[in-house]
N, C-alpha and C positions, 0 to 999 in steps of 0.2 A: 548501549548502542552496539550493534554488530559491526564487523569489518565492512560488510556490504553497505551499511548505513553510513560509515565514515567515508567510504569511496563515493557514494551518492552525494554527500555533502561537498566533497572535493570537486565533483563534476558540476553540480548545480549551483554551488555557492551557498553561503549561509543566508537565512532569511533575515529581514530587518530586525534590529534589536527593538524590543518593546520601548515605546516612548520616543523612538527616533523619528526623524522627518519621513523616512521611508515607510516606517510602520504606520504613522498616521495617514500617509497618502493612500495606504491600502485599506483603511478602515471603511467598512461598508461595501467593500467589493468582494468578488469571489477569488481574488489573487491568492490569499493564504490557503484556501481549499485546493485550488489548482496546483499550487506549489507543493503542498503536502502530497497530493495524488501523484504528481510527477516524480517526487522523491521516493514514494512507495513503489511505483512501477519500475523506476530505475534500480532500486534495491532488489526487486524481483529478478530483474534481468541479470544483475551482477551475481546474485546468489545462484541462479540457474546455471550460469556460465562456470561457476566455481564448484558446481555439484552439490550445493547445499539443499537441504530439505526446504521447499518453498512454503510449507504449510503455515508457519507463523505470519509471513508477509501476506499470503493469500487471505488469511482469516482477517487481518487488518484491513486489507483492501476491500473485501466484501462487506465487512462491518461498517465501513465508511462510504459505501455506495458505488464502489467501482463495478463496472459491468464486465461480463465475460468477454466482451469484445475488446475492451481496454486491456484487460489481463492478457488475452490471446495476442494482441499486437506486441506487447512488451516481451512475451515469451517466444515470439516468432512462430506461433502455430495458429491454426484456425480457431474460431470461437467454439465450434463443435468439439474439436479436439481438447481444448483447454477445459471445457465443461465436463466432458467424459472423463478426463484424466484427474481432475481435482475437486469437482463439485461435491461428491459424496463425503470426502474427508473434511472439507470446509464446512459443509452443513452439519456434520456430526459434532464438530467443535462448537459451532455457533448455537446449535440446538442444546447442547449440554450447558453451555455458558448462560443461556437464557431460561433454563429450566426453573420452575418455581422453587423457592427455597435455596437456590444456589448461592446467594450472597447473604444468607441469614446466619 
């Protein structure tokens, strides 16, 4: 985990422990997905503020369905600006990772 990830944990709190009452209460809901998305977006925001390369977090966000609008809000820019700035680099990584034979 990166320092940005640790800081995001500190700000958002830890998710429920598997098997706990809180964990069971979230079963069948979208709460775990929303929490993960919030964590990733906060990690992006922290990383950008620290001058870190956002590519790994952006790839994770896009790979898990985050929209450019959500990413832009976290980055404090417009959707168009976020897309123009990062979409090409993110697509290159995702396309490379999904290429036939990549995991063989």
